[in-house]
RODO-2510 file (C-alpha; in nm, 4 decimals, decimal comma):
residues 302
     n   res          X          Y          Z
     1     x    13,2557    15,5926     4,4366
     2     x    13,2582    15,5166     4,7849
     3     x    13,4878    15,8187     4,8517
     4     x    13,2489    16,0614     4,6333
     5     x    12,9849    15,9354     4,8873
     6     x    13,1820    15,9675     5,2225
     7     x    13,3274    16,3074     5,1115
     8     x    12,9520    16,4345     5,0494
     9     x    12,8221    16,2543     5,3948
    10     x    13,1180    16,3673     5,5681
    11     x    13,1429    16,7160     5,4592
    12     x    12,9667    16,8754     5,7889
    13     x    13,0298    16,6374     6,0037
    14     x    13,2711    16,7473     6,3569
    15     x    13,6348    16,7236     6,2559
    16     x    13,7871    16,4937     6,4889
    17     x    14,1752    16,3057     6,3772
    18     x    14,0275    15,9752     6,2680
    19     x    13,7488    16,1818     6,0212
    20     x    14,0305    16,4030     5,8991
    21     x    14,2339    16,1305     5,7840
    22     x    13,9589    15,9400     5,5811
    23     x    13,8809    16,2924     5,4370
    24     x    14,1942    16,3449     5,3232
    25     x    14,1933    16,0117     5,1290
    26     x    13,8893    16,1915     4,9594
    27     x    14,0314    16,4627     4,8408
    28     x    14,2503    16,3430     4,5781
    29     x    14,1163    16,0205     4,4702
    30     x    14,3460    15,9320     4,2508
    31     x    14,6693    15,9666     4,4459
    32     x    14,4427    15,7504     4,7252
    33     x    14,3977    15,4688     4,4657
    34     x    14,7202    15,4692     4,3416
    35     x    14,8730    15,4510     4,6434
    36     x    14,6100    15,1460     4,7636
    37     x    14,6455    14,9725     4,4028
    38     x    15,0776    14,9691     4,4252
    39     x    15,0289    14,8331     4,8072
    40     x    14,7541    14,5680     4,7153
    41     x    14,9639    14,4881     4,4203
    42     x    15,3081    14,3985     4,6588
    43     x    15,1141    14,2500     4,9022
    44     x    14,9253    13,9928     4,6301
    45     x    15,2721    13,8805     4,4998
    46     x    15,4212    13,8035     4,8153
    47     x    15,1235    13,6456     4,9650
    48     x    15,1480    13,4473     4,5653
    49     x    15,4668    13,3426     4,6507
    50     x    15,3893    13,1954     5,0188
    51     x    15,0594    13,0159     4,8940
    52     x    15,3684    12,7873     4,6331
    53     x    15,4385    12,6506     4,9195
    54     x    15,4516    12,2425     4,9355
    55     x    15,3499    12,0573     5,2173
    56     x    15,3740    11,6816     5,3354
    57     x    15,2367    11,4137     5,0892
    58     x    14,9376    11,3563     5,2815
    59     x    14,9254    10,9538     5,1819
    60     x    15,2217    10,8441     5,0191
    61     x    15,0473    10,5078     4,9624
    62     x    14,8450    10,6794     4,7180
    63     x    14,9688    10,5567     4,4084
    64     x    14,8839    10,8996     4,2151
    65     x    15,0902    11,0803     4,4576
    66     x    15,4689    11,2113     4,4217
    67     x    15,5584    10,8569     4,5545
    68     x    15,4078    10,6895     4,2793
    69     x    15,2767    10,4514     4,5723
    70     x    15,5979    10,3234     4,6114
    71     x    15,7482    10,2948     4,9723
    72     x    16,1298    10,3022     4,8914
    73     x    16,3530    10,4282     4,6343
    74     x    16,6610    10,2751     4,6577
    75     x    16,9867    10,3134     4,3675
    76     x    17,3225    10,1289     4,3490
    77     x    17,6547    10,2183     4,1866
    78     x    17,6937     9,9145     4,0617
    79     x    17,4052     9,7330     3,8249
    80     x    17,2035     9,4635     3,9679
    81     x    17,2295     9,1798     3,7232
    82     x    16,9224     8,9850     3,9012
    83     x    16,5776     9,0318     3,8195
    84     x    16,3613     9,0263     4,1439
    85     x    16,0649     8,9640     3,9911
    86     x    16,1649     8,5996     3,9361
    87     x    16,2381     8,3385     4,2108
    88     x    16,5970     8,2619     4,0360
    89     x    16,6695     8,6253     4,0901
    90     x    16,5597     8,6688     4,4609
    91     x    16,8025     8,3788     4,5201
    92     x    17,0582     8,5261     4,3587
    93     x    17,0413     8,7912     4,5791
    94     x    16,9719     8,6124     4,8685
    95     x    16,6390     8,6941     4,9387
    96     x    16,4155     8,4284     5,0168
    97     x    16,0048     8,4080     4,9914
    98     x    15,9835     8,5317     5,3254
    99     x    16,1366     8,8319     5,2170
   100     x    15,9784     8,8832     4,9063
   101     x    15,5868     8,8300     5,0498
   102     x    15,4075     9,1145     4,9482
   103     x    15,6624     9,2827     4,8184
   104     x    15,7312     9,4220     4,4444
   105     x    16,0084     9,5595     4,3003
   106     x    16,0249     9,8277     3,9584
   107     x    16,3579     9,8044     3,8310
   108     x    16,4538    10,0930     3,5816
   109     x    16,8293    10,0765     3,3777
   110     x    17,0117    10,3474     3,3508
   111     x    17,2222    10,5718     3,1710
   112     x    17,4391    10,8345     3,2978
   113     x    17,3657    11,1899     3,2680
   114     x    17,3291    11,5168     3,4593
   115     x    17,1338    11,5630     3,7423
   116     x    16,8222    11,7717     3,6154
   117     x    16,6470    11,7765     3,9507
   118     x    16,6502    12,1029     4,1971
   119     x    16,9145    11,9580     4,3908
   120     x    17,1358    12,0740     4,0960
   121     x    17,1885    12,4475     4,0712
   122     x    17,3293    12,4413     3,7203
   123     x    17,1749    12,3925     3,4241
   124     x    17,1236    12,0465     3,2795
   125     x    17,2482    11,9569     2,9531
   126     x    17,1626    11,6005     2,8837
   127     x    16,9818    11,4533     3,1814
   128     x    17,0071    11,0734     3,3042
   129     x    16,7876    10,8396     3,1134
   130     x    16,6026    10,5843     3,2645
   131     x    16,4520    10,2629     3,0883
   132     x    16,1673    10,1583     3,2323
   133     x    15,8708     9,8785     3,1105
   134     x    15,5506    10,1528     3,0675
   135     x    15,3617     9,8461     3,2325
   136     x    15,5103     9,8442     3,5321
   137     x    15,4025    10,2247     3,6351
   138     x    15,0910    10,2158     3,4561
   139     x    14,8129    10,4405     3,7095
   140     x    15,1368    10,5737     3,9036
   141     x    15,1767    10,9608     3,9892
   142     x    15,0311    11,2087     3,8431
   143     x    15,0545    11,3821     3,4927
   144     x    15,0748    11,7399     3,4951
   145     x    15,0911    11,8377     3,1505
   146     x    15,1326    11,6826     2,8018
   147     x    15,0863    11,6994     2,3960
   148     x    14,7994    11,6568     2,2569
   149     x    14,8577    11,2915     2,1480
   150     x    14,9145    11,1792     2,4975
   151     x    14,6064    11,0550     2,7121
   152     x    14,6477    11,2088     3,0553
   153     x    14,4648    10,9363     3,2179
   154     x    14,7308    10,6928     3,0689
   155     x    15,0363    10,8823     3,0017
   156     x    15,2846    10,6057     3,0316
   157     x    15,1085    10,4213     2,7300
   158     x    15,2756    10,6965     2,5097
   159     x    15,6517    10,5232     2,5459
   160     x    15,5408    10,2266     2,3522
   161     x    15,4466    10,4648     2,0269
   162     x    15,6056    10,5656     1,7222
   163     x    15,6869    10,9048     1,6223
   164     x    15,8432    11,0756     1,3754
   165     x    16,0070    11,3603     1,5656
   166     x    16,1891    11,1213     1,7693
   167     x    16,1241    10,8629     2,0750
   168     x    15,8971    10,9703     2,3454
   169     x    15,9830    11,0559     2,6585
   170     x    15,8296    11,1646     3,0386
   171     x    15,9843    11,3882     3,2965
   172     x    15,8828    11,5780     3,5972
   173     x    15,7577    11,9481     3,5022
   174     x    15,9892    12,1009     3,7455
   175     x    16,2792    11,8698     3,5141
   176     x    16,1279    12,0437     3,2042
   177     x    16,0721    12,3692     3,2806
   178     x    16,3568    12,4475     3,5044
   179     x    16,5832    12,2350     3,4910
   180     x    16,6004    12,2259     3,1473
   181     x    16,4180    12,5230     3,0632
   182     x    16,1867    12,3792     2,8052
   183     x    15,7986    12,2719     2,7504
   184     x    15,6232    11,9309     2,6727
   185     x    15,6844    11,8883     2,2505
   186     x    16,0295    11,9723     2,2909
   187     x    16,3432    11,8007     2,2231
   188     x    16,6464    11,6688     2,3396
   189     x    16,9333    11,4801     2,1727
   190     x    17,1647    11,2132     2,2791
   191     x    17,4668    11,0193     2,1712
   192     x    17,4211    10,6440     2,1649
   193     x    17,7245    10,3942     2,2476
   194     x    17,7035    10,3496     1,8471
   195     x    17,8147    10,7141     1,8146
   196     x    17,4734    10,8098     1,6784
   197     x    17,2658    11,0662     1,7616
   198     x    16,9125    11,0357     1,8455
   199     x    16,6523    11,2889     1,9593
   200     x    16,3774    11,2152     2,2521
   201     x    16,0578    11,4041     2,2046
   202     x    15,9241    11,5430     2,6325
   203     x    15,5631    11,4001     2,5338
   204     x    15,4656    11,4295     2,9246
   205     x    15,5235    11,6059     3,2586
   206     x    15,4544    11,4767     3,5753
   207     x    15,3510    11,6390     3,8787
   208     x    15,6531    11,6735     4,2113
   209     x    15,7540    11,2974     4,1976
   210     x    16,0364    11,0983     4,3535
   211     x    16,1748    11,0142     3,9814
   212     x    16,2397    11,4157     3,9711
   213     x    16,5767    11,4703     3,7694
   214     x    16,5424    11,2036     3,5284
   215     x    16,4383    11,1407     3,1756
   216     x    16,1884    10,8337     3,1206
   217     x    16,2096    10,6153     2,8225
   218     x    16,0877    10,2737     2,7343
   219     x    16,3164    10,0049     2,8074
   220     x    16,3064     9,8404     2,4969
   221     x    16,4313    10,1437     2,3613
   222     x    16,6719    10,2048     2,5742
   223     x    16,7994     9,8900     2,5223
   224     x    16,8017     9,9425     2,1415
   225     x    17,0047    10,2258     2,2052
   226     x    17,2451    10,0994     2,4792
   227     x    17,2585     9,6745     2,4378
   228     x    17,5573     9,6739     2,6799
   229     x    17,4201     9,9038     2,9538
   230     x    17,3565     9,5453     3,1695
   231     x    17,1364     9,5269     3,4559
   232     x    16,9524     9,8264     3,6440
   233     x    17,0494    10,1216     3,9089
   234     x    16,7212    10,1721     4,0100
   235     x    16,4639    10,0074     4,2665
   236     x    16,1402    10,1298     4,3242
   237     x    16,0107     9,9215     4,5618
   238     x    15,6052     9,8546     4,6613
   239     x    15,5383     9,7122     4,9914
   240     x    15,3170     9,7533     5,2588
   241     x    15,3790    10,0137     5,5316
   242     x    15,4330     9,7293     5,8150
   243     x    15,7357     9,5747     5,5896
   244     x    15,9034     9,8784     5,4585
   245     x    16,1193     9,9423     5,7153
   246     x    16,2487     9,5479     5,7474
   247     x    16,2448     9,5361     5,3560
   248     x    16,5095     9,8105     5,3505
   249     x    16,6636     9,6598     5,5709
   250     x    16,7457     9,3775     5,4302
   251     x    16,7935     9,5139     5,0756
   252     x    17,0891     9,6923     5,2596
   253     x    17,2600     9,3835     5,3590
   254     x    17,1982     9,1940     5,1123
   255     x    17,3148     9,4426     4,7897
   256     x    17,5483     9,5708     5,0274
   257     x    17,8508     9,5020     4,7763
   258     x    17,6468     9,6927     4,5057
   259     x    17,6508    10,0210     4,6857
   260     x    17,3108    10,0617     4,7092
   261     x    17,1431    10,3462     4,9078
   262     x    16,7901    10,2746     5,0241
   263     x    16,5441    10,5763     5,1776
   264     x    16,1509    10,6241     5,1985
   265     x    16,0216    10,7479     4,9181
   266     x    15,8196    10,9716     5,1415
   267     x    16,1709    11,1281     5,2791
   268     x    16,3150    11,1571     4,9148
   269     x    15,9982    11,3842     4,7703
   270     x    16,0355    11,5851     5,1093
   271     x    16,3855    11,6274     5,0107
   272     x    16,2750    11,7807     4,6792
   273     x    15,9771    11,9636     4,8264
   274     x    16,2225    12,1008     5,1185
   275     x    16,4771    12,2517     4,8555
   276     x    16,1558    12,4190     4,6807
   277     x    16,0233    12,5511     4,9690
   278     x    16,3637    12,6764     5,0769
   279     x    16,3718    12,9210     4,7657
   280     x    16,0684    13,0350     4,7943
   281     x    16,1676    13,1069     5,1496
   282     x    16,4199    13,3436     5,0317
   283     x    16,1226    13,5297     4,8136
   284     x    15,9133    13,5488     5,0527
   285     x    16,1467    13,7609     5,2684
   286     x    16,3028    13,9622     4,9716
   287     x    15,9303    14,0297     4,9007
   288     x    15,7925    14,0940     5,2353
   289     x    16,1117    14,3776     5,2614
   290     x    16,0286    14,4782     4,9741
   291     x    15,6885    14,5731     5,0589
   292     x    15,7883    14,7338     5,3980
   293     x    16,0625    14,9459     5,2214
   294     x    15,8172    15,0427     4,9485
   295     x    15,5595    15,1471     5,2103
   296     x    15,7647    15,3737     5,4119
   297     x    15,8977    15,5389     5,0605
   298     x    15,5278    15,6014     4,9346
   299     x    15,4330    15,7409     5,2634
   300     x    15,7649    15,9831     5,3032
   301     x    15,6611    16,0711     4,9462
   302     x    15,2920    16,1333     4,9918
***
């Protein structure tokens, strides 16, 4: 409509280079709109890719953030046989009451499997399983997707539910969609230590989190399937910002015989984000080059 109006309004105007270009655009409106549409689609796709870049977590101590509000993420090579929530367990690894003041540790049991995070370029077949007490993670992390029978405000409660098609499990949405090529409601088959096959149902997907690469089930179900898996190998540490660095050093000193590796939860989340942003940067560069070459090609054809 604008082109038709412009063509009528400028019909008897003095001809200039600028005006001649505009009048040429209105001469064949279909061709002009096709060129504009193609370029607009290309630019939109490139802009859409750039818009998916993720920045740093604004508040890593927010319980609904990707860190779950935890200050530290620790993993051991050998299992930790002590419960750090008890005084006896703390004494067993040489931690004093002063060391644990204001500190809360969530310990997760581990069954070895494939790394399904974005750090693994291969398609994971059987991701690592973590056994967790759902109440310890209540109110932490944010739910991205879920099956209808899961309460999105309390997704961890679903791990205590009984279903007919398998054991309820929770994983990162990025793991479910890209690492496994599945969606919520789909199932995974595992073999327990007795040689029996059991099914895990992906009941909910978390937003990008430090638990990426793992499938989490209730600890009681974990122990029923793997009763000989003693100890824990993943530690989530809830510590005040002023004490996180000191406690990380203490853990590394006291648990060095277990091959412990401690890192900031924010740094671990940033590592996953960096990998995703690198992929997006590659696609952005290729998309921008495609738009540039397409623009030159359209210009040549026109």
